BAGUSE-784607 format. One record per residue (C-alpha): residue in one letter; x, y, z. Coordinates in pm, 1 decimal. Example, Ala and Ser with C-alpha at 12.3 -4.5 7.8 and 13.67 -1.06 7.14 Angstrom:
  rest      east     north        up
     A    1230.0    -450.0     780.0
     S    1367.0    -106.0     714.0
//
This chain:
  rest      east     north        up
     M      13.0     998.6    2942.9
     T     -60.2     775.6    2643.9
     R    -369.6     594.8    2676.4
     R    -359.0     237.1    2601.7
     D    -627.9     186.0    2385.9
     A    -566.4     486.9    2148.7
     L    -566.8     481.7    1796.0
     R    -165.2     505.1    1681.6
     T      -8.8     551.5    1306.2
     T     320.9     419.6    1233.1
     Q     427.5     514.5     968.4
     T     765.3     424.5     667.2
     Q    1018.3     609.5     615.4
     D     998.4     773.0     329.7
     R     646.8     832.4     447.2
     R     446.7     713.3     171.8
     K     262.3     460.9     358.8
     V     100.3     440.3     674.3
     A    -136.3     194.4     915.4
     V    -350.0     310.6    1196.5
     W    -366.5      94.5    1418.0
     Q    -506.2       4.5    1804.0
     L    -361.0    -180.5    2122.3
     V    -611.4    -401.3    2244.4
     G    -489.6    -599.6    2512.0
     R    -106.4    -721.6    2383.0
     T    -166.8    -702.7    1974.6
     A    -206.7    -455.7    1748.5
     R    -490.5    -387.9    1573.5
     I    -509.4    -240.6    1179.8
     L    -754.8      -8.1    1135.3
     R    -671.9      36.4     800.5
     V    -369.7     119.9     529.6
     Q    -354.3     503.4     416.5
     F    -111.9     548.4      89.8
     P     -73.2     949.2      91.0
     H      46.3     988.1    -261.7
     E    -204.7     707.5    -389.8
     S    -575.9     784.6    -548.8
     F    -741.2     521.2    -576.1
     T   -1034.8     436.1    -446.7
     T   -1083.1     322.5     -94.3
     F   -1165.9     -19.8     -50.7
     R   -1232.1    -260.6     220.3
     L   -1041.8    -612.6     321.9
     P   -1102.0    -930.0     244.5
     S   -1475.5    -799.5     115.0
     R   -1290.7    -583.3    -131.8
     T   -1587.3    -334.8     -73.2
     L   -1589.2      -7.6    -270.2
     L   -1623.0     294.3     -53.2
     P   -1631.0     658.1    -302.4
     D   -1727.5     882.1     -28.0
     A   -1403.0     757.6     197.1
     Q   -1064.4     901.8     158.3
     P    -915.2     843.9    -151.5
     G    -594.9     620.8    -134.0
     T    -736.1     416.6     185.2
     I    -716.0      39.3     278.5
     M   -1006.4     -34.7     512.1
     F   -1063.3    -383.6     696.0
     D   -1352.0    -598.5     758.3
     A   -1195.1    -708.8    1055.7
     Y    -904.4    -571.1    1278.2
     P    -662.2    -791.9    1170.9
     D    -382.1    -854.0    1393.8
     L     -38.8    -786.1    1250.1
     A      38.1   -1205.9    1107.3
     D    -315.1   -1144.8     921.6
     A    -213.9    -764.8     819.4
     R     120.0    -910.3     644.3
     L    -117.9   -1165.4     521.0
     L    -376.3    -911.3     372.8
     L     -85.7    -678.5     186.3
     P     208.3    -896.7     156.8
     A     393.4    -673.2     -37.5
     H     369.6    -364.9     222.8
     G     632.2    -536.8     488.5
     D     799.5    -194.4     541.1
     L     540.7    -120.7     664.6
     W     423.8    -446.7     880.1
     D     834.0    -418.5    1009.4
     A     773.0     -24.3    1167.0
     L     468.7    -115.6    1320.7
     R     613.6    -397.7    1462.5
     D     871.2    -220.7    1607.3
     D     651.5      33.8    1718.3
     H     424.0    -242.8    1843.4
     W     708.2    -372.9    2073.5
     A     746.5      15.1    2173.0
     A     412.6      52.9    2238.3
     L     415.9    -281.9    2507.5
     L     785.9    -171.7    2647.4
     R     697.4     164.5    2710.3
     E     566.0     238.9    3171.6
     T     294.4     505.2    3076.6
     D     161.8     197.5    2855.6
     S      93.6     -29.8    3101.7
     P    -192.0     -96.7    3342.2
     N    -134.3      76.5    3670.8
     P     -81.4    -211.1    3921.2
     L    -276.5      -2.1    4171.2
     G    -590.9      46.1    3966.1
     A    -516.0     424.7    4020.0
//
């Protein structure tokens, strides 16, 4: 069984973009976006703080945006956000991710 608060990954079909996210309540919170085929210096958004010691090709977030805010921060990556939306809904609907009403 997948823990509801486990870290999750979503990638585009071409595997060129990966989002690492977590289900918090019913909301997808995005921690970072990785571009495995890119080598730019990692930075944080929206502050633009550079993180030269982190894995290249990564964008981290100052606060963990929900999907709507992530789309606003990185609007050129609609394919990734569409894939994450689908994964988010699947996680919400998956019976194993639902809290047990009996508390067990």
